[in-house]
N, CA, C and O of each residue as an XYZ file, in Angstrom:
288
protein
N       0.808     -1.212     -0.092
C       0.103     -0.077     -0.006
C       0.843      1.146      0.124
O       1.960      1.126      0.642
N       0.164      2.541     -0.428
C       1.214      3.750     -0.410
C       1.293      4.196      1.216
O       0.339      4.180      1.995
N       2.519      4.552      1.490
C       2.483      5.261      2.728
C       1.937      6.567      3.192
O       2.029      7.551      2.458
N       1.479      6.625      4.148
C       0.806      8.065      4.428
C       1.999      9.179      4.233
O       3.202      8.998      4.422
N       1.377     10.312      3.830
C       2.330     11.122      3.280
C       2.237     12.227      4.468
O       1.156     12.739      4.759
N       3.318     12.522      5.061
C       3.608     13.295      6.068
C       5.069     13.861      6.115
O       6.064     13.222      6.458
N       5.030     15.093      5.735
C       6.440     15.674      6.160
C       6.910     15.624      7.525
O       6.190     15.660      8.523
N       8.507     15.515      7.489
C       8.978     15.336      8.679
C       9.289     16.592      9.414
O       9.403     16.634     10.639
N       9.437     17.736      8.525
C       9.644     19.001      9.282
C       8.727     19.719      8.376
O       8.930     19.892      7.174
N       7.427     20.232      9.224
C       6.226     20.791      8.811
C       6.666     22.366      8.385
O       6.138     22.968      7.450
N       7.503     22.800      9.060
C       8.021     24.305      8.568
C       9.340     24.385      7.924
O       9.947     25.416      8.214
N       9.997     23.520      7.072
C      11.250     23.539      6.581
C      11.035     25.021      5.784
O       9.998     25.383      5.229
N      12.146     25.681      5.871
C      12.280     26.828      5.208
C      12.425     26.671      3.628
O      13.221     25.906      3.083
N      11.480     27.562      2.944
C      12.057     27.309      1.233
C      10.967     26.140      0.607
O      10.815     25.933     -0.597
N      10.309     25.489      1.614
C       9.389     24.623      1.186
C       7.807     24.782      1.438
O       7.367     24.588      2.572
N       7.114     25.069      0.577
C       5.624     25.480      0.751
C       4.904     24.076      0.780
O       5.086     23.260     -0.124
N       4.136     23.847      1.782
C       3.590     22.642      1.743
C       2.568     22.069      1.144
O       2.473     20.842      1.149
N       1.590     22.909      0.498
C       0.590     22.316     -0.369
C       1.329     22.078     -1.742
O       1.132     21.035     -2.366
N       2.028     22.878     -2.121
C       2.811     22.432     -3.699
C       3.753     21.380     -3.290
O       4.246     20.831     -4.275
N       4.044     21.054     -2.501
C       5.197     19.877     -2.100
C       4.140     18.635     -2.028
O       4.408     17.565     -2.574
N       2.986     18.836     -1.354
C       2.112     17.567     -1.217
C       1.507     17.281     -2.541
O       1.267     16.116     -2.858
N       1.220     18.375     -3.413
C       0.680     18.144     -4.740
C       1.773     17.301     -5.622
O       1.641     16.250     -6.250
N       2.741     18.035     -5.457
C       3.832     17.169     -6.461
C       4.199     15.716     -5.689
O       4.389     14.732     -6.403
N       4.272     15.623     -4.603
C       4.586     14.069     -4.055
C       3.207     13.275     -4.484
O       3.460     12.273     -5.154
N       1.953     13.476     -4.273
C       0.961     12.963     -4.628
C       1.003     12.674     -6.049
O       0.567     11.578     -6.402
N       1.454     13.474     -6.921
C       1.390     13.366     -8.399
C       2.598     12.223     -9.157
O       2.565     11.762    -10.298
N       3.511     12.011     -8.187
C       4.319     10.959     -8.601
C       4.245      9.694     -7.956
O       4.822      8.738     -8.475
N       3.674      9.571     -6.998
C       3.392      8.151     -6.204
C       2.322      7.573     -6.892
O       1.462      8.248     -7.457
N       2.341      6.214     -6.866
C       1.619      5.300     -7.997
C       0.048      5.072     -7.141
O      -0.157      4.800     -5.958
N      -0.786      5.277     -8.125
C      -2.242      5.162     -7.840
C      -2.511      3.757     -7.144
O      -1.527      3.019     -7.172
N      -3.466      3.317     -6.621
C      -3.653      2.220     -5.985
C      -4.057      0.926     -7.409
O      -3.819     -0.281     -7.354
N      -4.495      1.435     -8.189
C      -4.792      0.423     -9.269
C      -3.416      0.265    -10.158
O      -3.335     -0.640    -10.989
N      -2.400      1.140     -9.955
C      -1.100      0.857    -10.504
C      -0.115     -0.228     -9.884
O       0.907     -0.640    -10.433
N      -0.590     -0.606     -8.679
C       0.266     -1.243     -7.709
C      -0.253     -2.336     -7.454
O       0.290     -3.009     -6.578
N      -1.449     -2.858     -8.121
C      -2.386     -4.249     -7.859
C      -1.089     -5.286     -8.107
O      -0.995     -6.141     -7.227
N      -0.311     -5.332     -8.918
C       0.843     -6.498     -9.058
C       1.320     -6.838     -7.734
O       1.642     -7.994     -7.459
N       1.386     -5.837     -6.855
C       2.173     -6.310     -5.488
C       1.301     -7.095     -4.656
O       1.783     -7.465     -3.585
N      -0.021     -7.465     -4.957
C      -0.647     -8.553     -4.378
C      -0.880    -10.048     -4.871
O      -1.583    -10.924     -4.368
N      -0.015    -10.075     -6.095
C       0.332    -11.491     -6.588
C       1.044    -12.166     -5.690
O       1.965    -11.511     -5.202
N       0.917    -13.324     -5.286
C       1.808    -14.184     -4.382
C       3.166    -14.388     -5.208
O       3.163    -15.571     -5.549
N       4.093    -13.888     -5.585
C       5.179    -14.276     -6.239
C       5.960    -15.290     -5.580
O       6.173    -15.326     -4.368
N       6.369    -16.098     -6.422
C       7.146    -17.278     -5.944
C       8.665    -17.241     -6.331
O       9.002    -16.981     -7.486
N       9.529    -17.494     -5.391
C      10.953    -17.268     -5.774
C      11.804    -18.742     -6.038
O      12.992    -18.882     -6.330
N      10.942    -19.590     -5.863
C      11.361    -20.924     -6.091
C      10.632    -21.747     -7.244
O       9.448    -22.046     -7.085
N      11.283    -22.106     -8.357
C      10.748    -22.624     -9.819
C       9.837    -23.740     -9.368
O       8.631    -23.673     -9.604
N      10.439    -24.901     -8.641
C       9.576    -25.934     -8.066
C       8.331    -25.750     -7.447
O       7.307    -26.379     -7.716
N       8.476    -24.729     -6.480
C       7.487    -24.385     -5.775
C       6.305    -24.187     -6.651
O       5.270    -24.853     -6.651
N       6.652    -23.041     -7.494
C       5.985    -22.265     -8.304
C       4.875    -23.239     -9.220
O       3.675    -23.044     -9.408
N       5.780    -24.385     -9.721
C       5.245    -25.187    -10.510
C       4.118    -26.108     -9.798
O       3.073    -26.421    -10.367
N       4.443    -26.483     -8.551
C       3.537    -27.319     -7.794
C       2.384    -26.430     -7.592
O       1.281    -26.901     -7.869
N       2.461    -25.056     -7.097
C       1.359    -24.388     -6.855
C       0.605    -24.318     -8.064
O      -0.579    -24.652     -8.012
N       1.240    -23.829     -9.453
C       0.592    -23.513    -10.655
C      -0.215    -24.757    -11.109
O      -1.176    -24.568    -11.854
N       0.104    -26.025    -10.713
C      -0.448    -27.191    -10.961
C      -1.858    -27.406    -10.020
O      -2.924    -27.822    -10.473
N      -1.630    -27.058     -8.740
C      -2.672    -27.204     -7.962
C      -3.745    -26.109     -8.194
O      -4.879    -26.292     -7.752
N      -3.429    -24.975     -8.873
C      -4.467    -23.887     -8.815
C      -5.144    -23.920    -10.272
O      -6.255    -23.464    -10.541
N      -4.174    -24.608    -11.243
C      -4.637    -24.458    -12.517
C      -4.321    -23.291    -13.301
O      -4.965    -23.006    -14.310
N      -3.397    -22.635    -12.895
C      -2.760    -21.471    -13.474
C      -1.847    -21.359    -14.141
O      -1.053    -22.195    -13.710
N      -1.270    -20.694    -15.207
C       0.096    -20.696    -16.019
C       1.228    -20.077    -14.864
O       0.977    -19.474    -13.821
N       2.401    -20.411    -15.377
C       3.301    -19.700    -14.661
C       4.121    -18.401    -15.454
O       4.452    -18.565    -16.629
N       4.378    -17.321    -14.867
C       4.984    -16.276    -15.353
C       6.467    -16.046    -15.117
O       6.801    -15.328    -14.175
N       7.247    -16.521    -15.788
C       8.679    -16.387    -15.538
C       9.414    -15.212    -15.585
O       9.552    -14.799    -16.736
N       9.919    -14.551    -14.745
C      10.653    -13.260    -15.259
C      12.253    -13.484    -14.926
O      12.546    -13.282    -13.747
N      13.152    -13.809    -15.659
C      14.358    -14.168    -15.391
C      15.338    -13.125    -16.144
O      15.010    -12.579    -17.197
N      16.528    -12.914    -15.521
C      17.270    -11.916    -16.324
C      18.839    -12.382    -15.819
O      19.016    -13.273    -14.988
N      19.799    -11.716    -16.387
C      21.119    -11.906    -16.066
C      21.973    -10.762    -15.642
O      22.272     -9.990    -16.553
N      22.329    -10.547    -14.716
C      22.957     -9.488    -14.511
C      22.644     -8.634    -13.102
O      22.441     -9.284    -12.076
N      22.612     -7.320    -13.068
C      22.281     -6.584    -12.037
C      20.786     -6.341    -11.974
O      20.161     -6.116    -13.011
N      20.152     -6.383    -10.709
C      18.595     -6.307    -10.896
C      18.238     -4.872    -11.097
O      17.059     -4.577    -11.290
N      19.213     -3.912    -11.066
C      18.873     -2.531    -11.370
C      19.035     -2.255    -13.043
O      18.700     -1.204    -13.590
N      19.544     -3.272    -13.637
C      19.804     -2.987    -15.147
C      21.080     -2.430    -15.474
O      21.425     -2.023    -16.583
N      21.848     -2.446    -14.275
C      23.247     -1.836    -14.972
C      24.303     -2.775    -15.012
O      25.128     -3.033    -14.135
N      24.186     -3.193    -16.002
C      25.273     -4.465    -16.664
C      26.250     -3.938    -17.467
O      27.077     -4.678    -17.999
């Protein structure tokens, strides 16, 4: 879920709170954009195969080689 938006220093010099809050809310993902986080991802292929077989669903495999940040 999206964390609560609360400034740590409410009277920080040079930062007007409402424009800051508007900007922050405009860059945070909306609830419908993070529904993928509700998927019970599996990190073990054999466990994923067993679970997929039990519930009758396909496996989506996301594999890569190198840094998880794409910095290879």
